[in-house]
C-alpha positions in Angstrom: -18.8 -73.0 138.8 -15.3 -72.6 137.3 -14.7 -70.2 134.5 -14.7 -71.8 131.1 -13.5 -71.0 127.6 -11.3 -68.1 128.8 -8.9 -66.6 126.4 -10.6 -68.0 123.3 -10.6 -65.5 120.4 -14.2 -64.4 119.6 -15.9 -67.6 120.7 -19.5 -68.4 120.3 -20.6 -70.3 123.4 -22.8 -73.4 122.9 -24.0 -74.6 126.3 -25.8 -77.9 127.1 -27.9 -77.8 130.3 -27.9 -74.0 130.6 -27.5 -70.8 128.7 -24.2 -68.9 128.7 -23.2 -66.5 125.9 -19.5 -65.5 126.1 -19.4 -64.1 122.6 -18.6 -60.6 121.8 -19.0 -61.3 118.1 -22.2 -60.2 116.4 -22.1 -63.4 114.3 -22.6 -65.7 117.2 -25.7 -67.7 117.9 -26.6 -69.3 121.3 -28.0 -72.8 121.5 -30.8 -73.7 124.0 -31.9 -77.3 124.3 -30.1 -78.2 121.1 -32.0 -75.8 118.8 -30.6 -72.6 117.2 -32.0 -69.3 118.7 -31.0 -66.6 116.2 -30.1 -63.2 117.5 -31.8 -60.0 116.3 -31.0 -59.2 112.7 -31.3 -62.6 111.1 -34.8 -64.0 110.8 -35.7 -67.5 112.1 -36.6 -69.4 109.0 -38.6 -72.6 108.6 -38.3 -75.2 105.9 -41.0 -73.6 103.8 -39.6 -70.0 103.8 -37.9 -68.5 100.8 -34.2 -67.4 101.1 -32.9 -64.6 98.9 -29.2 -64.8 98.1 -27.4 -62.0 96.3 -24.2 -63.0 94.6 -22.3 -60.0 93.2 -25.6 -58.3 92.2 -27.4 -61.3 90.9 -30.2 -62.5 93.1 -31.2 -66.1 93.6 -34.1 -67.5 95.6 -34.6 -71.0 97.0 -36.3 -72.8 99.9 -34.7 -73.0 103.3 -35.3 -76.8 103.2 -33.1 -76.9 100.1 -30.2 -75.3 101.8 -30.5 -77.5 104.8 -29.7 -80.6 102.7 -26.0 -79.7 103.4 -26.0 -78.4 107.0 -22.2 -78.3 107.2 -21.9 -75.9 104.3 -22.0 -72.1 104.6 -25.5 -71.7 103.1 -26.9 -74.7 105.0 -25.6 -73.7 108.4 -27.2 -70.6 110.1 -24.1 -69.9 112.1 -21.8 -69.8 109.1 -24.1 -67.7 106.9 -25.0 -65.2 109.6 -22.0 -63.0 108.8 -23.3 -62.5 105.2 -26.8 -61.3 106.3 -27.6 -57.8 105.0 -30.3 -56.3 107.3 -31.0 -53.4 105.0 -31.9 -55.5 102.0 -33.0 -58.6 104.0 -30.9 -60.9 102.0 -27.6 -62.8 102.1 -24.9 -61.1 100.1 -21.8 -62.9 98.8 -19.1 -61.1 96.8 -18.3 -64.2 94.9 -18.2 -65.5 91.3 -21.9 -65.3 90.3 -21.6 -67.6 87.2 -20.4 -70.4 89.4 -23.2 -69.9 91.9 -25.8 -71.3 89.5 -23.9 -74.7 89.7 -23.5 -74.2 93.4 -27.2 -73.8 93.9 -27.8 -76.8 91.6 -25.8 -78.9 94.1 -28.4 -78.1 96.8 -31.3 -78.6 94.5 -30.2 -82.0 93.3 -28.8 -83.2 96.6 -25.2 -83.4 95.5 -25.0 -83.5 91.7 -22.1 -81.4 90.5 -22.0 -79.9 87.0 -19.4 -77.3 86.3 -20.4 -74.7 83.7 -18.2 -74.9 80.6 -17.3 -71.2 80.8 -16.0 -71.5 84.3 -12.4 -72.7 84.7 -11.9 -75.8 86.9 -9.6 -74.0 89.3 -12.1 -71.2 89.8 -15.0 -73.5 90.4 -12.9 -75.6 92.8 -12.2 -72.4 94.8 -15.9 -71.7 95.0 -16.7 -75.2 96.2 -14.1 -74.7 99.0 -15.5 -71.4 99.9 -19.0 -72.7 100.4 -17.5 -75.6 102.5 -19.1 -78.6 100.9 -18.5 -82.0 102.4 -16.2 -84.7 101.1 -19.1 -86.4 99.2 -19.7 -83.4 97.1 -16.0 -82.9 96.4 -15.8 -86.6 95.4 -18.7 -86.0 93.0 -16.9 -83.0 91.6 -13.7 -84.9 90.9 -15.8 -87.8 89.4 -17.7 -85.4 87.1 -14.4 -84.0 85.9 -13.2 -87.5 85.0 -10.9 -88.0 87.9 -11.7 -91.3 89.7 -10.4 -91.0 93.2 -9.2 -94.5 94.2 -11.3 -96.1 96.8 -9.9 -96.7 100.2 -7.6 -99.6 99.7 -7.7 -102.6 102.0 -4.4 -102.9 103.7 -2.8 -105.9 105.4 -3.0 -106.1 109.2 0.6 -107.1 109.9 3.2 -104.4 110.1 5.8 -106.2 108.0 3.1 -107.4 105.6 1.9 -103.8 105.2 5.4 -102.5 104.5 6.0 -105.2 101.8 2.6 -104.5 100.2 3.2 -100.8 100.0 6.7 -101.5 98.6 5.3 -103.7 95.9 2.1 -101.8 95.0 2.7 -98.1 95.7 5.8 -96.8 93.9 5.3 -93.3 95.4 5.3 -94.5 99.0 9.0 -94.5 99.5 12.4 -94.2 97.7 12.8 -97.9 97.9 9.5 -98.5 96.3 10.5 -96.1 93.4 13.7 -98.0 92.9 11.9 -101.3 92.9 9.4 -100.0 90.3 12.3 -98.8 88.1 14.0 -102.2 88.3 10.7 -103.9 87.5 10.2 -101.7 84.4 13.8 -102.4 83.4 13.3 -106.2 83.6 10.1 -106.0 81.6 11.9 -104.0 78.9 14.8 -106.4 78.7 12.5 -109.3 78.5 10.5 -107.8 75.6 13.7 -106.8 73.7 15.1 -110.3 74.2 11.8 -111.8 72.9 12.2 -109.8 69.7 15.9 -110.3 69.1 15.8 -114.1 69.5 13.6 -114.4 66.4 16.5 -113.1 64.2 17.7 -116.0 62.0 21.3 -115.7 63.1 20.4 -115.9 66.8 18.2 -118.9 66.2 21.1 -121.1 65.1 21.9 -122.1 68.7 18.4 -123.2 69.4 18.1 -125.1 66.1 21.4 -126.9 66.8 20.1 -128.1 70.2 22.1 -125.6 72.2 19.2 -123.9 73.8 20.5 -124.2 77.3 23.7 -122.3 76.4 21.9 -119.5 74.5 22.2 -116.0 76.1 18.6 -115.5 75.4 17.7 -118.5 77.5 19.7 -117.0 80.4 18.1 -113.6 80.0 14.6 -115.3 79.9 15.5 -117.4 83.0 16.6 -114.3 85.0 13.5 -112.3 84.0 11.1 -115.1 84.8 12.7 -115.6 88.2 12.2 -111.9 88.9 8.6 -112.0 87.7 7.9 -115.2 89.7 9.4 -113.8 92.9 7.5 -110.5 92.4 4.2 -112.3 91.9 4.7 -114.7 94.8 5.7 -111.8 97.2 2.8 -109.7 96.2 0.4 -112.7 96.6 1.7 -113.5 100.1 1.5 -109.8 101.3 -1.8 -109.0 99.7 -4.7 -108.5 102.1 -7.4 -110.0 99.9 -6.3 -113.2 98.1 -9.5 -113.8 96.0 -9.5 -110.2 94.8 -5.8 -110.4 94.0 -6.5 -113.5 91.8 -9.3 -111.7 89.9 -7.3 -108.6 89.1 -6.6 -108.2 85.4 -3.0 -106.9 85.9 -2.3 -109.9 88.2 -3.6 -112.3 85.5 -1.2 -110.6 83.1 1.7 -111.2 85.5 0.7 -114.9 85.7 0.5 -115.2 82.0 3.9 -113.6 81.6 5.5 -116.3 83.8 3.7 -119.5 82.7 5.1 -119.7 79.1 8.7 -120.0 80.3 8.0 -122.9 82.6 5.9 -124.7 79.9 8.7 -124.1 77.4 11.3 -125.4 79.9 9.3 -128.6 80.6 8.4 -129.1 77.0 12.0 -128.7 75.8 13.4 -131.0 78.4 10.8 -133.7 77.5 11.7 -133.4 73.8 15.4 -133.8 74.5 14.6 -137.1 76.4 12.0 -138.3 74.0 13.1 -137.3 70.5 10.5 -139.7 69.0 7.6 -137.7 70.4 8.4 -134.7 68.4 5.6 -133.7 66.0 4.3 -130.7 64.2 1.5 -130.5 66.8 4.0 -130.2 69.6 6.0 -127.5 67.8 2.7 -125.6 67.1 1.7 -125.6 70.8 5.2 -124.5 71.7 5.1 -121.6 69.3 1.7 -120.5 70.8 3.1 -120.7 74.3 6.1 -118.6 73.3 3.8 -116.1 71.6 2.0 -115.5 74.9 5.2 -113.9 76.2 4.4 -110.8 74.2 1.7 -110.0 76.7 4.4 -108.9 79.1 4.3 -105.5 77.4 1.0 -104.9 79.2 2.8 -105.1 82.5 4.2 -101.7 81.8 0.6 -100.3 82.2 1.1 -100.7 85.9 3.7 -98.0 85.9 2.7 -95.9 82.8 0.1 -93.1 83.0 0.0 -93.0 79.2 -1.1 -96.6 78.9 -3.7 -96.1 81.6 -5.0 -93.1 79.7 -5.1 -95.2 76.5 -7.2 -97.8 78.3 -9.6 -95.0 79.4 -9.8 -93.8 75.8 -10.7 -97.2 74.5 -13.4 -97.6 77.2 -14.8 -94.2 76.4 -14.7 -94.8 72.7 -16.6 -98.1 72.6 -19.5 -96.6 70.7 -17.2 -95.0 68.1 -15.3 -98.3 67.6 -18.6 -100.2 67.2 -19.7 -97.6 64.6 -16.4 -97.9 62.8 -16.6 -101.7 62.7 -20.2 -101.6 61.5 -19.3 -99.3 58.6 -16.2 -101.4 57.8 -18.3 -104.6 57.6 -20.9 -103.0 55.4 -18.2 -101.7 53.0 -16.3 -104.9 53.1 -19.3 -107.0 52.0 -20.5 -104.5 49.3 -17.1 -103.8 47.7 -15.9 -107.4 47.9 -19.1 -108.5 46.1 -18.7 -105.8 43.5 -15.0 -106.6 43.0 -15.7 -110.3 42.5 -18.4 -109.9 39.9 -16.4 -107.2 38.1 -13.2 -109.4 37.9 -14.7 -112.9 37.6 -14.4 -113.0 33.8 -10.9 -111.6 33.6 -8.1 -114.2 32.8 -5.8 -115.0 35.7 -8.0 -113.0 38.1 -7.0 -113.4 41.7 -10.5 -112.4 42.9 -11.7 -116.0 42.8 -14.4 -115.5 45.4 -16.0 -112.9 47.6 -13.9 -113.9 50.7 -10.8 -113.8 48.5 -11.6 -110.1 47.8 -11.8 -109.2 51.5 -8.1 -108.6 51.7 -8.1 -106.2 48.8 -11.1 -104.3 50.1 -9.7 -104.1 53.7 -6.3 -102.8 52.5 -8.1 -100.2 50.3 -10.5 -99.0 52.9 -7.7 -98.5 55.4 -5.8 -96.6 52.7 -2.9 -99.1 53.0 -2.9 -100.6 49.5 -0.3 -103.4 49.5 -0.5 -103.9 45.7 -0.5 -107.7 45.8 -4.1 -107.7 44.5 -5.1 -105.2 41.8 -8.1 -105.0 39.5 -7.5 -105.2 35.8 -10.9 -104.6 34.3 -12.4 -101.1 33.9 -15.3 -102.0 36.2 -12.9 -103.4 38.8 -10.9 -100.2 38.8 -14.1 -98.2 39.2 -15.2 -100.4 42.2 -11.7 -100.0 43.7 -11.7 -96.2 43.3 -15.1 -96.0 45.0 -13.8 -98.3 47.8 -10.9 -96.0 48.4 -13.1 -92.9 48.6 -15.6 -94.6 50.9 -12.7 -95.8 53.0 -11.4 -92.3 53.6 -14.8 -91.1 54.7 -15.3 -94.2 56.9 -12.1 -93.5 58.8 -12.6 -89.8 58.9 -15.8 -89.9 60.9 -15.0 -91.7 64.2 -11.2 -91.4 64.3 -11.1 -87.7 65.3 -13.5 -88.4 68.1 -11.2 -91.1 69.5 -8.2 -88.8 69.2 -10.2 -86.1 71.0 -11.1 -88.5 73.8 -7.4 -89.4 74.2 -6.4 -85.7 74.4 -9.2 -85.0 76.8 -8.2 -87.8 79.2 -4.5 -87.1 79.0 -4.9 -83.4 79.7 -7.5 -84.1 82.4 -5.2 -86.6 84.1 -2.3 -84.2 84.2 -4.4 -81.2 85.3 -6.6 -83.0 87.9 -3.7 -85.0 89.3 -1.9 -81.7 90.0 -5.0 -80.1 91.4 -5.8 -83.1 93.6 -2.3 -83.1 94.9 -2.6 -79.5 95.9 -5.8 -80.0 97.7 -5.0 -83.4 99.3 -3.6 -81.8 102.4 -6.8 -79.8 102.9 -8.9 -82.9 102.5 -6.8 -84.7 105.1 -7.2 -81.7 107.5 -11.0 -82.0 107.1 -10.9 -85.7 107.8 -8.7 -85.1 110.8 -11.1 -82.5 112.1 -14.0 -85.0 111.8 -12.0 -87.5 113.8 -11.2 -85.0 116.5 -14.9 -84.1 116.8 -15.7 -87.7 117.2 -13.1 -88.1 119.9 -14.4 -85.0 121.7 -17.9 -86.5 121.7 -16.6 -89.7 123.1 -14.6 -87.9 125.8 -17.7 -85.9 126.7 -19.9 -89.0 127.0 -17.2 -90.7 129.1 -17.0 -87.7 131.4 -20.8 -87.7 131.9 -20.7 -91.3 133.0 -17.7 -90.8 135.3 -19.4 -87.8 137.1 -22.8 -89.2 137.8 -22.5 -88.0 141.5 -21.8 -84.4 140.6 -23.1 -81.5 138.5 -21.4 -81.4 135.1 -21.6 -78.4 132.8 -20.4 -78.8 129.2 -19.6 -75.9 127.0 -18.7 -76.4 123.4 -16.9 -73.4 121.9 -16.8 -72.9 118.2 -14.8 -70.2 116.4 -14.3 -69.5 112.7 -10.9 -68.7 111.4 -10.6 -68.3 107.6 -13.9 -70.3 107.2 -12.3 -73.3 109.0 -14.1 -74.4 112.1 -11.9 -75.1 115.2 -13.6 -77.0 118.0 -12.7 -76.9 121.7 -14.6 -78.6 124.5 -14.1 -77.7 128.1 -15.6 -79.8 130.8 -16.1 -78.2 134.2 -16.8 -80.5 137.2 -18.5 -79.2 140.3 -19.0 -81.6 143.1 -21.1 -81.2 146.3 
């Protein structure tokens, strides 16, 4: 037999097919036949046994089966928790934050549900989760409970060139060129929106009214912007890995809507120049609606704006508050419009000719805008208007602070969690790389067994713990007859 695992710092030997303990560390545990055989000092526990855990003087008790739900964690793995065994008190002692441990133990009891105590800061609780070495699923549950939705693993194109183009178009942080492209895209969107607003100024509309649309600078700007949007959309569609999913995306639909009006306008304007007799009020109305759709280009900025994304999250989280606000507004609208109509119906030259005609006054009063185009003249009408103003203040005061609080919550959370996640991304990648290396080691071991069917093969798997991070080394010794 050749010597194995020489020079490894404090290894714990795990042997398959025999027993060999090369450890000089008291925290090591030998394995026979794939089952843990604890050394003297730490009891061998079954699933029904009760485990006592002392966290900075506060004792917790739970079942051994509960801890084994996460066998890769410190509490769930007998090898890892061996070093914390106190033989004098017959318990495991951890000099850690004890208020966080209630939530830590809750993770074991609920099989992965993470609820951070409100009194525990997020960075402190995250440090405790790392110490107890929970797997990626628990960490993902933690980020999700804190409001940070880790993006799912994205489907990438197979071709190398197609992948580069897709990352260039979809991931602004992937490279400097991608950042420059995202900046140019935002600039084109901004120019298009400004042009859309400026061309409605009466002085700038003279060229279009005089039939000189093709020579208008706004037409040239719109033409260049639409060419950019069209090229961007086509390139992204060609390079995308999933065409049906691409077509169903809301942002991609906005990109399509931002391009279509220009080509409709181009075709319509050319047709009207060739067929002047076909002009009608209906055609102009359709043309105005098509041009109005261009305003939706402003939503394209949400692809590059964290603030707009936070605003979208706020709206989704505040659906109940919006429904409550609309419900109160409808009730107040009907009640006060009816009261205003009956209070003003006998007044000469009254503009409150019907209940629907009173909707505008009530809505402007409830929202505390008060245009002044409709005003009550009778004493009863003024009383109804005053009550409407007071009720409007109360109606808006109830749900609006909740919506504002939701926005602040999501914005601060987005900034804080993005920074925390960026700091810990390297550690998550190290864990994933470790899992891949363990899988490769297992595959190499299986291959070696198949290749050495004519000889005796001894496999020793050596595990050491450095800073609570497992490093794995497999040595295969081959002895032939």
